[in-house]
All heavy atoms as a GROMACS GRO file, in nm:
protein
  451
    1MET      N    1   4.780  -5.418   3.278
    1MET     CA    2   4.650  -5.372   3.237
    1MET      C    3   4.580  -5.298   3.351
    1MET      O    4   4.517  -5.195   3.328
    1MET     CB    5   4.567  -5.492   3.190
    1MET     CG    6   4.438  -5.458   3.131
    1MET     SD    7   4.468  -5.375   2.975
    1MET     CE    8   4.307  -5.361   2.914
    2VAL      N    9   4.592  -5.352   3.471
    2VAL     CA   10   4.529  -5.289   3.587
    2VAL      C   11   4.587  -5.150   3.612
    2VAL      O   12   4.512  -5.055   3.637
    2VAL     CB   13   4.545  -5.379   3.713
    2VAL    CG1   14   4.494  -5.308   3.836
    2VAL    CG2   15   4.471  -5.510   3.693
    3LEU      N   16   4.719  -5.138   3.602
    3LEU     CA   17   4.781  -5.007   3.624
    3LEU      C   18   4.737  -4.906   3.519
    3LEU      O   19   4.718  -4.788   3.550
    3LEU     CB   20   4.933  -5.019   3.625
    3LEU     CG   21   4.993  -5.089   3.747
    3LEU    CD1   22   5.145  -5.100   3.731
    3LEU    CD2   23   4.958  -5.016   3.874
    4ALA      N   24   4.719  -4.950   3.396
    4ALA     CA   25   4.671  -4.860   3.290
    4ALA      C   26   4.530  -4.812   3.319
    4ALA      O   27   4.498  -4.694   3.301
    4ALA     CB   28   4.677  -4.930   3.155
    5LEU      N   29   4.444  -4.901   3.367
    5LEU     CA   30   4.307  -4.863   3.402
    5LEU      C   31   4.305  -4.767   3.521
    5LEU      O   32   4.228  -4.671   3.522
    5LEU     CB   33   4.224  -4.987   3.432
    5LEU     CG   34   4.195  -5.077   3.312
    5LEU    CD1   35   4.124  -5.203   3.357
    5LEU    CD2   36   4.114  -5.002   3.209
    6ILE      N   37   4.390  -4.794   3.620
    6ILE     CA   38   4.399  -4.704   3.735
    6ILE      C   39   4.447  -4.566   3.690
    6ILE      O   40   4.393  -4.463   3.731
    6ILE     CB   41   4.491  -4.762   3.844
    6ILE    CG1   42   4.425  -4.885   3.908
    6ILE    CG2   43   4.523  -4.658   3.950
    6ILE    CD1   44   4.515  -4.963   4.000
    7GLY      N   45   4.547  -4.564   3.604
    7GLY     CA   46   4.598  -4.437   3.552
    7GLY      C   47   4.493  -4.360   3.474
    7GLY      O   48   4.480  -4.239   3.489
    8ALA      N   49   4.416  -4.430   3.392
    8ALA     CA   50   4.310  -4.364   3.316
    8ALA      C   51   4.202  -4.310   3.408
    8ALA      O   52   4.152  -4.198   3.389
    8ALA     CB   53   4.249  -4.463   3.216
    9GLY      N   54   4.169  -4.386   3.510
    9GLY     CA   55   4.070  -4.339   3.608
    9GLY      C   56   4.118  -4.216   3.683
    9GLY      O   57   4.043  -4.120   3.704
   10LEU      N   58   4.244  -4.219   3.723
   10LEU     CA   59   4.301  -4.103   3.794
   10LEU      C   60   4.306  -3.980   3.704
   10LEU      O   61   4.280  -3.868   3.750
   10LEU     CB   62   4.440  -4.136   3.845
   10LEU     CG   63   4.446  -4.225   3.968
   10LEU    CD1   64   4.590  -4.262   4.002
   10LEU    CD2   65   4.380  -4.158   4.087
   11ALA      N   66   4.337  -4.001   3.577
   11ALA     CA   67   4.339  -3.888   3.483
   11ALA      C   68   4.200  -3.827   3.471
   11ALA      O   69   4.185  -3.704   3.470
   11ALA     CB   70   4.390  -3.934   3.348
   12GLY      N   71   4.098  -3.910   3.462
   12GLY     CA   72   3.960  -3.860   3.455
   12GLY      C   73   3.920  -3.785   3.580
   12GLY      O   74   3.858  -3.677   3.573
   13MET      N   75   3.956  -3.839   3.696
   13MET     CA   76   3.924  -3.771   3.822
   13MET      C   77   4.001  -3.641   3.836
   13MET      O   78   3.949  -3.542   3.888
   13MET     CB   79   3.952  -3.864   3.940
   13MET     CG   80   3.850  -3.974   3.955
   13MET     SD   81   3.876  -4.072   4.104
   13MET     CE   82   3.993  -4.192   4.045
   14ALA      N   83   4.125  -3.639   3.790
   14ALA     CA   84   4.206  -3.517   3.798
   14ALA      C   85   4.146  -3.408   3.711
   14ALA      O   86   4.139  -3.291   3.753
   14ALA     CB   87   4.350  -3.546   3.755
   15TYR      N   88   4.099  -3.444   3.594
   15TYR     CA   89   4.036  -3.345   3.506
   15TYR      C   90   3.909  -3.289   3.570
   15TYR      O   91   3.885  -3.168   3.568
   15TYR     CB   92   4.005  -3.405   3.369
   15TYR     CG   93   3.938  -3.306   3.278
   15TYR    CD1   94   4.012  -3.210   3.211
   15TYR    CD2   95   3.800  -3.307   3.260
   15TYR    CE1   96   3.952  -3.116   3.129
   15TYR    CE2   97   3.739  -3.215   3.178
   15TYR     CZ   98   3.815  -3.120   3.113
   15TYR     OH   99   3.754  -3.028   3.032
   16ARG      N  100   3.830  -3.379   3.626
   16ARG     CA  101   3.706  -3.336   3.694
   16ARG      C  102   3.737  -3.244   3.810
   16ARG      O  103   3.673  -3.141   3.828
   16ARG     CB  104   3.629  -3.459   3.740
   16ARG     CG  105   3.497  -3.427   3.802
   16ARG     CD  106   3.417  -3.556   3.829
   16ARG     NE  107   3.309  -3.526   3.918
   16ARG     CZ  108   3.298  -3.570   4.042
   16ARG    NH1  109   3.389  -3.650   4.091
   16ARG    NH2  110   3.196  -3.537   4.116
   17ARG      N  111   3.837  -3.279   3.891
   17ARG     CA  112   3.874  -3.195   4.005
   17ARG      C  113   3.926  -3.060   3.957
   17ARG      O  114   3.894  -2.957   4.015
   17ARG     CB  115   3.981  -3.265   4.090
   17ARG     CG  116   4.031  -3.179   4.204
   17ARG     CD  117   4.110  -3.258   4.306
   17ARG     NE  118   4.193  -3.178   4.390
   17ARG     CZ  119   4.152  -3.088   4.478
   17ARG    NH1  120   4.024  -3.064   4.493
   17ARG    NH2  121   4.236  -3.019   4.552
   18TRP      N  122   4.005  -3.059   3.851
   18TRP     CA  123   4.056  -2.934   3.797
   18TRP      C  124   3.940  -2.844   3.753
   18TRP      O  125   3.938  -2.725   3.781
   18TRP     CB  126   4.149  -2.961   3.678
   18TRP     CG  127   4.183  -2.837   3.603
   18TRP    CD1  128   4.276  -2.743   3.636
   18TRP    CD2  129   4.120  -2.790   3.483
   18TRP    NE1  130   4.276  -2.642   3.544
   18TRP    CE2  131   4.181  -2.668   3.448
   18TRP    CE3  132   4.019  -2.841   3.401
   18TRP    CZ2  133   4.143  -2.597   3.336
   18TRP    CZ3  134   3.983  -2.769   3.290
   18TRP    CH2  135   4.045  -2.649   3.258
   19ALA      N  136   3.842  -2.902   3.684
   19ALA     CA  137   3.727  -2.824   3.637
   19ALA      C  138   3.648  -2.768   3.755
   19ALA      O  139   3.604  -2.652   3.752
   19ALA     CB  140   3.638  -2.911   3.549
   20GLN      N  141   3.630  -2.848   3.860
   20GLN     CA  142   3.558  -2.800   3.978
   20GLN      C  143   3.634  -2.688   4.048
   20GLN      O  144   3.575  -2.590   4.092
   20GLN     CB  145   3.533  -2.915   4.076
   20GLN     CG  146   3.432  -3.015   4.026
   20GLN     CD  147   3.422  -3.136   4.118
   20GLN    OE1  148   3.512  -3.164   4.196
   20GLN    NE2  149   3.312  -3.210   4.106
   21ALA      N  150   3.766  -2.702   4.060
   21ALA     CA  151   3.848  -2.600   4.124
   21ALA      C  152   3.846  -2.471   4.041
   21ALA      O  153   3.836  -2.361   4.096
   21ALA     CB  154   3.991  -2.650   4.143
   22GLU      N  155   3.854  -2.485   3.912
   22GLU     CA  156   3.850  -2.369   3.823
   22GLU      C  157   3.717  -2.295   3.838
   22GLU      O  158   3.713  -2.172   3.849
   22GLU     CB  159   3.869  -2.416   3.678
   22GLU     CG  160   3.880  -2.306   3.578
   22GLU     CD  161   4.015  -2.239   3.577
   22GLU    OE1  162   4.112  -2.296   3.630
   22GLU    OE2  163   4.024  -2.128   3.524
   23ASP      N  164   3.609  -2.370   3.841
   23ASP     CA  165   3.476  -2.310   3.857
   23ASP      C  166   3.464  -2.241   3.993
   23ASP      O  167   3.410  -2.130   4.002
   23ASP     CB  168   3.369  -2.418   3.841
   23ASP     CG  169   3.229  -2.361   3.839
   23ASP    OD1  170   3.207  -2.263   3.766
   23ASP    OD2  171   3.143  -2.415   3.912
   24ALA      N  172   3.513  -2.306   4.099
   24ALA     CA  173   3.506  -2.247   4.232
   24ALA      C  174   3.586  -2.117   4.240
   24ALA      O  175   3.540  -2.018   4.300
   24ALA     CB  176   3.557  -2.347   4.337
   25MET      N  177   3.704  -2.114   4.180
   25MET     CA  178   3.785  -1.992   4.182
   25MET      C  179   3.717  -1.879   4.106
   25MET      O  180   3.719  -1.765   4.150
   25MET     CB  181   3.924  -2.020   4.124
   25MET     CG  182   4.012  -2.101   4.216
   25MET     SD  183   4.182  -2.115   4.159
   25MET     CE  184   4.163  -2.230   4.024
   26ARG      N  185   3.656  -1.911   3.993
   26ARG     CA  186   3.588  -1.808   3.914
   26ARG      C  187   3.468  -1.750   3.987
   26ARG      O  188   3.436  -1.633   3.970
   26ARG     CB  189   3.544  -1.864   3.780
   26ARG     CG  190   3.658  -1.888   3.686
   26ARG     CD  191   3.612  -1.947   3.556
   26ARG     NE  192   3.729  -1.988   3.481
   26ARG     CZ  193   3.736  -1.983   3.351
   26ARG    NH1  194   3.635  -1.940   3.280
   26ARG    NH2  195   3.845  -2.022   3.289
   27GLN      N  196   3.403  -1.832   4.069
   27GLN     CA  197   3.285  -1.786   4.141
   27GLN      C  198   3.317  -1.740   4.283
   27GLN      O  199   3.226  -1.704   4.357
   27GLN     CB  200   3.180  -1.897   4.143
   27GLN     CG  201   3.129  -1.930   4.004
   27GLN     CD  202   3.023  -2.037   4.006
   27GLN    OE1  203   2.973  -2.075   4.111
   27GLN    NE2  204   2.988  -2.088   3.889
   28GLY      N  205   3.444  -1.743   4.321
   28GLY     CA  206   3.485  -1.696   4.454
   28GLY      C  207   3.444  -1.788   4.568
   28GLY      O  208   3.433  -1.744   4.682
   29ARG      N  209   3.425  -1.915   4.538
   29ARG     CA  210   3.389  -2.013   4.641
   29ARG      C  211   3.514  -2.085   4.691
   29ARG      O  212   3.620  -2.074   4.631
   29ARG     CB  213   3.292  -2.117   4.585
   29ARG     CG  214   3.157  -2.060   4.547
   29ARG     CD  215   3.065  -2.168   4.494
   29ARG     NE  216   3.115  -2.213   4.363
   29ARG     CZ  217   3.107  -2.336   4.317
   29ARG    NH1  218   3.053  -2.431   4.388
   29ARG    NH2  219   3.156  -2.368   4.199
   30GLU      N  220   3.497  -2.160   4.800
   30GLU     CA  221   3.608  -2.242   4.851
   30GLU      C  222   3.638  -2.354   4.753
   30GLU      O  223   3.547  -2.403   4.684
   30GLU     CB  224   3.571  -2.303   4.986
   30GLU     CG  225   3.566  -2.205   5.099
   30GLU     CD  226   3.546  -2.275   5.233
   30GLU    OE1  227   3.578  -2.395   5.243
   30GLU    OE2  228   3.499  -2.209   5.325
   31LEU      N  229   3.763  -2.395   4.751
   31LEU     CA  230   3.800  -2.508   4.664
   31LEU      C  231   3.741  -2.636   4.721
   31LEU      O  232   3.737  -2.656   4.843
   31LEU     CB  233   3.952  -2.519   4.655
   31LEU     CG  234   4.022  -2.402   4.587
   31LEU    CD1  235   4.172  -2.423   4.591
   31LEU    CD2  236   3.974  -2.384   4.446
   32PRO      N  237   3.696  -2.726   4.635
   32PRO     CA  238   3.635  -2.851   4.682
   32PRO      C  239   3.738  -2.944   4.745
   32PRO      O  240   3.854  -2.949   4.704
   32PRO     CB  241   3.576  -2.913   4.556
   32PRO     CG  242   3.653  -2.853   4.444
   32PRO     CD  243   3.695  -2.717   4.489
   33PHE      N  244   3.694  -3.019   4.845
   33PHE     CA  245   3.780  -3.118   4.910
   33PHE      C  246   3.788  -3.242   4.822
   33PHE      O  247   3.689  -3.283   4.761
   33PHE     CB  248   3.724  -3.156   5.047
   33PHE     CG  249   3.808  -3.256   5.121
   33PHE    CD1  250   3.925  -3.216   5.182
   33PHE    CD2  251   3.770  -3.388   5.126
   33PHE    CE1  252   4.004  -3.309   5.249
   33PHE    CE2  253   3.849  -3.480   5.194
   33PHE     CZ  254   3.964  -3.440   5.254
   34SER      N  255   3.905  -3.302   4.814
   34SER     CA  256   3.923  -3.420   4.730
   34SER      C  257   3.955  -3.542   4.817
   34SER      O  258   4.062  -3.550   4.878
   34SER     CB  259   4.036  -3.396   4.630
   34SER     OG  260   4.059  -3.513   4.556
   35TRP      N  261   3.863  -3.636   4.820
   35TRP     CA  262   3.887  -3.760   4.895
   35TRP      C  263   3.992  -3.847   4.828
   35TRP      O  264   4.061  -3.923   4.894
   35TRP     CB  265   3.756  -3.839   4.909
   35TRP     CG  266   3.665  -3.779   5.011
   35TRP    CD1  267   3.557  -3.699   4.987
   35TRP    CD2  268   3.675  -3.791   5.152
   35TRP    NE1  269   3.500  -3.661   5.105
   35TRP    CE2  270   3.571  -3.717   5.209
   35TRP    CE3  271   3.763  -3.858   5.236
   35TRP    CZ2  272   3.552  -3.709   5.345
   35TRP    CZ3  273   3.744  -3.848   5.373
   35TRP    CH2  274   3.639  -3.775   5.426
   36ILE      N  275   4.004  -3.835   4.697
   36ILE     CA  276   4.100  -3.922   4.626
   36ILE      C  277   4.243  -3.895   4.672
   36ILE      O  278   4.324  -3.988   4.680
   36ILE     CB  279   4.084  -3.909   4.473
   36ILE    CG1  280   4.159  -4.021   4.402
   36ILE    CG2  281   4.132  -3.775   4.423
   36ILE    CD1  282   4.104  -4.157   4.423
   37LEU      N  283   4.276  -3.770   4.705
   37LEU     CA  284   4.410  -3.740   4.753
   37LEU      C  285   4.437  -3.808   4.887
   37LEU      O  286   4.545  -3.861   4.911
   37LEU     CB  287   4.430  -3.589   4.765
   37LEU     CG  288   4.426  -3.512   4.633
   37LEU    CD1  289   4.435  -3.362   4.660
   37LEU    CD2  290   4.536  -3.557   4.542
   38LEU      N  291   4.337  -3.808   4.974
   38LEU     CA  292   4.350  -3.875   5.104
   38LEU      C  293   4.365  -4.026   5.084
   38LEU      O  294   4.454  -4.088   5.144
   38LEU     CB  295   4.229  -3.844   5.191
   38LEU     CG  296   4.225  -3.911   5.328
   38LEU    CD1  297   4.344  -3.867   5.413
   38LEU    CD2  298   4.095  -3.880   5.398
   39VAL      N  299   4.283  -4.082   4.999
   39VAL     CA  300   4.288  -4.227   4.974
   39VAL      C  301   4.423  -4.266   4.914
   39VAL      O  302   4.486  -4.365   4.956
   39VAL     CB  303   4.172  -4.270   4.882
   39VAL    CG1  304   4.189  -4.414   4.836
   39VAL    CG2  305   4.040  -4.251   4.953
   40MET      N  306   4.469  -4.189   4.816
   40MET     CA  307   4.598  -4.220   4.754
   40MET      C  308   4.712  -4.210   4.854
   40MET      O  309   4.804  -4.293   4.854
   40MET     CB  310   4.624  -4.125   4.636
   40MET     CG  311   4.541  -4.156   4.515
   40MET     SD  312   4.559  -4.037   4.382
   40MET     CE  313   4.734  -4.032   4.358
   41SER      N  314   4.708  -4.112   4.943
   41SER     CA  315   4.812  -4.098   5.045
   41SER      C  316   4.814  -4.217   5.139
   41SER      O  317   4.921  -4.270   5.171
   41SER     CB  318   4.791  -3.968   5.124
   41SER     OG  319   4.800  -3.857   5.041
   42VAL      N  320   4.697  -4.259   5.182
   42VAL     CA  321   4.688  -4.374   5.273
   42VAL      C  322   4.739  -4.500   5.203
   42VAL      O  323   4.815  -4.579   5.262
   42VAL     CB  324   4.543  -4.393   5.322
   42VAL    CG1  325   4.526  -4.525   5.394
   42VAL    CG2  326   4.503  -4.276   5.413
   43VAL      N  327   4.704  -4.520   5.078
   43VAL     CA  328   4.749  -4.638   5.003
   43VAL      C  329   4.901  -4.639   4.989
   43VAL      O  330   4.966  -4.742   5.008
   43VAL     CB  331   4.679  -4.646   4.866
   43VAL    CG1  332   4.745  -4.749   4.776
   43VAL    CG2  333   4.532  -4.676   4.884
   44VAL      N  334   4.959  -4.524   4.958
   44VAL     CA  335   5.105  -4.516   4.943
   44VAL      C  336   5.174  -4.544   5.076
   44VAL      O  337   5.274  -4.618   5.081
   44VAL     CB  338   5.147  -4.379   4.885
   44VAL    CG1  339   5.296  -4.357   4.897
   44VAL    CG2  340   5.101  -4.366   4.742
   45VAL      N  341   5.122  -4.489   5.186
   45VAL     CA  342   5.182  -4.514   5.318
   45VAL      C  343   5.172  -4.662   5.353
   45VAL      O  344   5.270  -4.722   5.401
   45VAL     CB  345   5.115  -4.426   5.426
   45VAL    CG1  346   5.152  -4.473   5.565
   45VAL    CG2  347   5.153  -4.281   5.406
   46LEU      N  348   5.056  -4.722   5.330
   46LEU     CA  349   5.041  -4.866   5.359
   46LEU      C  350   5.134  -4.951   5.273
   46LEU      O  351   5.194  -5.046   5.323
   46LEU     CB  352   4.896  -4.908   5.339
   46LEU     CG  353   4.796  -4.854   5.441
   46LEU    CD1  354   4.653  -4.893   5.401
   46LEU    CD2  355   4.828  -4.902   5.581
   47ALA      N  356   5.147  -4.918   5.147
   47ALA     CA  357   5.237  -4.993   5.059
   47ALA      C  358   5.382  -4.980   5.106
   47ALA      O  359   5.457  -5.079   5.108
   47ALA     CB  360   5.224  -4.944   4.915
   48ALA      N  361   5.421  -4.860   5.148
   48ALA     CA  362   5.557  -4.840   5.199
   48ALA      C  363   5.580  -4.922   5.326
   48ALA      O  364   5.688  -4.980   5.344
   48ALA     CB  365   5.581  -4.692   5.226
   49MET      N  366   5.481  -4.926   5.413
   49MET     CA  367   5.495  -5.004   5.537
   49MET      C  368   5.507  -5.153   5.506
   49MET      O  369   5.590  -5.223   5.566
   49MET     CB  370   5.377  -4.976   5.630
   49MET     CG  371   5.379  -4.837   5.687
   49MET     SD  372   5.230  -4.791   5.777
   49MET     CE  373   5.225  -4.913   5.905
   50VAL      N  374   5.425  -5.202   5.414
   50VAL     CA  375   5.432  -5.344   5.376
   50VAL      C  376   5.568  -5.376   5.316
   50VAL      O  377   5.630  -5.477   5.352
   50VAL     CB  378   5.318  -5.380   5.279
   50VAL    CG1  379   5.341  -5.516   5.216
   50VAL    CG2  380   5.184  -5.376   5.351
   51LEU      N  381   5.617  -5.291   5.228
   51LEU     CA  382   5.748  -5.315   5.167
   51LEU      C  383   5.859  -5.310   5.272
   51LEU      O  384   5.952  -5.392   5.268
   51LEU     CB  385   5.775  -5.213   5.057
   51LEU     CG  386   5.694  -5.234   4.930
   51LEU    CD1  387   5.716  -5.118   4.834
   51LEU    CD2  388   5.728  -5.366   4.865
   52ALA      N  389   5.849  -5.219   5.367
   52ALA     CA  390   5.950  -5.212   5.472
   52ALA      C  391   5.950  -5.339   5.556
   52ALA      O  392   6.057  -5.393   5.588
   52ALA     CB  393   5.925  -5.090   5.561
   53VAL      N  394   5.834  -5.389   5.590
   53VAL     CA  395   5.825  -5.514   5.667
   53VAL      C  396   5.882  -5.630   5.587
   53VAL      O  397   5.958  -5.713   5.640
   53VAL     CB  398   5.680  -5.541   5.709
   53VAL    CG1  399   5.664  -5.682   5.763
   53VAL    CG2  400   5.634  -5.439   5.811
   54LEU      N  401   5.849  -5.636   5.458
   54LEU     CA  402   5.901  -5.745   5.376
   54LEU      C  403   6.054  -5.739   5.365
   54LEU      O  404   6.121  -5.843   5.367
   54LEU     CB  405   5.839  -5.740   5.236
   54LEU     CG  406   5.692  -5.779   5.228
   54LEU    CD1  407   5.639  -5.757   5.087
   54LEU    CD2  408   5.673  -5.923   5.272
   55ILE      N  409   6.111  -5.620   5.355
   55ILE     CA  410   6.256  -5.606   5.348
   55ILE      C  411   6.321  -5.651   5.477
   55ILE      O  412   6.421  -5.723   5.476
   55ILE     CB  413   6.294  -5.460   5.314
   55ILE    CG1  414   6.257  -5.431   5.169
   55ILE    CG2  415   6.442  -5.434   5.338
   55ILE    CD1  416   6.268  -5.284   5.132
   56VAL      N  417   6.263  -5.611   5.591
   56VAL     CA  418   6.319  -5.649   5.721
   56VAL      C  419   6.308  -5.800   5.742
   56VAL      O  420   6.402  -5.863   5.790
   56VAL     CB  421   6.248  -5.572   5.834
   56VAL    CG1  422   6.285  -5.629   5.970
   56VAL    CG2  423   6.282  -5.423   5.826
   57VAL      N  424   6.196  -5.860   5.706
   57VAL     CA  425   6.175  -6.003   5.726
   57VAL      C  426   6.268  -6.088   5.639
   57VAL      O  427   6.318  -6.190   5.683
   57VAL     CB  428   6.027  -6.038   5.699
   57VAL    CG1  429   6.007  -6.189   5.693
   57VAL    CG2  430   5.938  -5.976   5.804
   58ARG      N  431   6.294  -6.043   5.518
   58ARG     CA  432   6.379  -6.120   5.426
   58ARG      C  433   6.525  -6.115   5.464
   58ARG      O  434   6.603  -6.200   5.421
   58ARG     CB  435   6.361  -6.071   5.283
   58ARG     CG  436   6.220  -6.106   5.232
   58ARG     CD  437   6.210  -6.089   5.088
   58ARG     NE  438   6.265  -6.210   5.025
   58ARG     CZ  439   6.292  -6.220   4.896
   58ARG    NH1  440   6.271  -6.120   4.816
   58ARG    NH2  441   6.341  -6.331   4.846
   59HIS      N  442   6.568  -6.016   5.541
   59HIS     CA  443   6.710  -6.006   5.577
   59HIS      C  444   6.726  -6.044   5.718
   59HIS      O  445   6.730  -6.046   5.814
   59HIS     CB  446   6.764  -5.868   5.552
   59HIS     CG  447   6.777  -5.835   5.405
   59HIS    ND1  448   6.780  -5.930   5.306
   59HIS    CD2  449   6.787  -5.719   5.340
   59HIS    CE1  450   6.792  -5.872   5.189
   59HIS    NE2  451   6.796  -5.742   5.207
   0.00000   0.00000   0.00000
């Protein structure tokens, strides 16, 4: 259930970011910065590090 809610939230944020980027391109402005991409990258790196540590510790 949690993953479904996270996925729905990400879909909503992606649509909003797409609309903002589309608007910026039409008006000749810079594309907006997205904090969600930075946060998602950090979370994935941390999860990979935790999994790597767990694999090393178990063997």
